[in-house]
N, C-alpha and C positions, 0 to 999 in steps of 0.2 A: 504494501499500500503505501510506503513510503515513495517509492518510483513514481506513483501517480500524482502524490502530492509536490514531489520537486518538481516534475514537470509543469504542473498547473502554475507552481510560483516562480518558475523560472525566466518569465515573461519582464518585462521593465515595468507594465503597468502593476498596481496594486490590484488584484483582482475581486478584491471586496473592499475597494476603497482605501483611502487613511483615514478615515475618520471613525468613531468610535459605532460600535451600534447605540439604535436608540435606546433600547431598554437598559442594556447594561451602563449607559449615561444616565440614564433616569434612576436606577439604582443608587449608583454611587453619589449622584449628587443629592439624593431624595436621602439615604440612611448613612452617607458620610460615613462606612468603614474607615477607621484610622488604621495604620500598622502594616501588616504583611497580608497581600494579596496573592492567590493561587490561578493561575490562569491556563488549564489546561487546554491543549488542543488550539493552541493563539494564532497558527500560521504566520500572518504577515505581520503581528503586531500592532494595530491599529487600538486593540483596545488596552492592551497593555500601557502603550505610550500613554494615551488619555489617563489612565490611573495614576502613574508616575507623573504626569504635569499636576494631578490634584494631592499629590504629597506622598501618595501609598508607596510602599518598599515592594515592587512587583519580583515574584516567581513565575516566569511563563515555560512550558513546555510543548514540544510538537514532535513528530517523528521526522519532519522535513529542514533537511540542511539549507535549503533553497529559501523556507521561511523564517528562519533564523535571520539569514542574512539581511534579507529585507527588512525585519523588524530591527535589527542594529542600525540598519541606515534610515530608520525612520524615527528612533529614539535620538540619534546624533541629530537630525534635522532638527527637531523638538527641543534637543538640547537637556535632556532626561536620560537617565541610567536604569536598565532591566536587566535581569538576570534571567536569561534565556538558555535553556537546557535542549539537550535533542536526546530524544528515546521515547522510549515506552513507559506508562507510570510503572509497572511493578518493576523495573530495572534502575531505574533513577533513585539516587540516594536523599530521600524524602522523609524516612523513617525518624523518627526525631524532631522534625519540624514542626512546628504550630504557625497556624495562619487566623487573622481576623477574619477572613471571608476568602471562598472563593466563587470563580463564573466559570460556568459551561455553555458559552454563548455558539450555538449550532455544534455541538463537540457531540457526532452521532459514532456511538459503538454498536457493535454486534450483539444482539441479544445471549452469545455466550460469555462475552466481556462485560456487559454492560452492568448489571447488577453490584460485580464486585469491584471493578471501578468505580462506582459510585461511592460505594460503600469505604475504599480505600480513601477516597477523597473526603468524604463527611469526616473520618477519623484523624484528618488531618487538621481540622478545623477546632478551633479552640471553644470551650463553651461561651454562649452568647454569640458568636461568631453566626455571620451569614453565609449562606449557599445561595446564589443567583443563576438562574436557568432559561435559557430561550432556545426552545428546538425547535422544529419541525414537529408538528403533530401526524397520526396518523390518516386524518383527514386530508392532510398537503398530497396525498397521491393523486387524489383527484383535480389540482390545480396543476401540475405539470406539464398535461398537454397543452394546457390553456396558456400558460406562461411559459414560453419553454426556457426563457432564461432566468427562471427563478431559483432554480438549484434545488438542492437538498439529496438525500437517496433515495433510489427507486427500489428499493427495498423495502417494503411496508415494517418488516421485522427490528428494523433499525432507526423505523419512527416511533415519538412517544406518544403517550396519553398522560395525563393529569396525574391519575392513580398510580401509573406505573412509576412517575417522579416522588411522588409522595411517599410511596410505599420503600422506592432505593431509599431516601431521606429519610425515615421515619422517626429519627431521632431530632429533626429539626420542627419549631412549632410552624407552622405555615403564615407567614403575613399576608403574601399575595400570592394565588394561583388564579389563573384564567387560561381558557384556550378560546381562540377565535381568528378571524383573517387578520392580516396586516399587511400593507403595502411595503414593500422592500425597495430601497433605491441602493444599495452597497454594492461600487463599484461595477463590473459587468456581470458579477456571476449570482448576485443576489438582486435582481429585478421583475418586480411585478408583484403579483398579489397570492400570497400564499397563507398557510392556517398552521399556529403556531402554539405551543404551549408554554408560558410563561408562569414561573414561582420564584418564589423569595422565601426562605425560612430562615429564624433562629435558633441554631441548637441549643437544647437543653438539657442535656447529659453529655 
């Protein structure tokens, strides 16, 4: 899979744009988590750079070397520092680290990996810390032919339901949770109308 993402990110343009995801930006601006933020599957760095500009200490990771290169260029352009690592979640030296918040923005995993990955991420968040999620819902599959540039997995098993997210993060008290249509204009790869789930939870234990 890293070959796919390396190829996608090897172009000059930022395929999801240079601006942060709107829901991520809203969550950071509204709930203002301070301290350390974990960003799995961060790609080209748009959300990491925004969070760093807001004063958060950002640890991001992805399986794509090309994604890291572009993220660091974007951080240099913005005059901020981010800690960006390359690898799969179980192989990264994150055990023993603790985060004030983590955000999964269009981070879609196979059903074999998803529950375990989500549990690992949840375990890295401190009590009272936040989990922030925006991802395509299972209903999104109905939108992809009408909006061919909207993106997202075409394997319905990799798409989400709110119940799935709430179950995976059952140690978090829901603050916001919603499923519905959203119009995206993020670079050239998230353009059109899609169907998403959004979740913000606070760790209670």
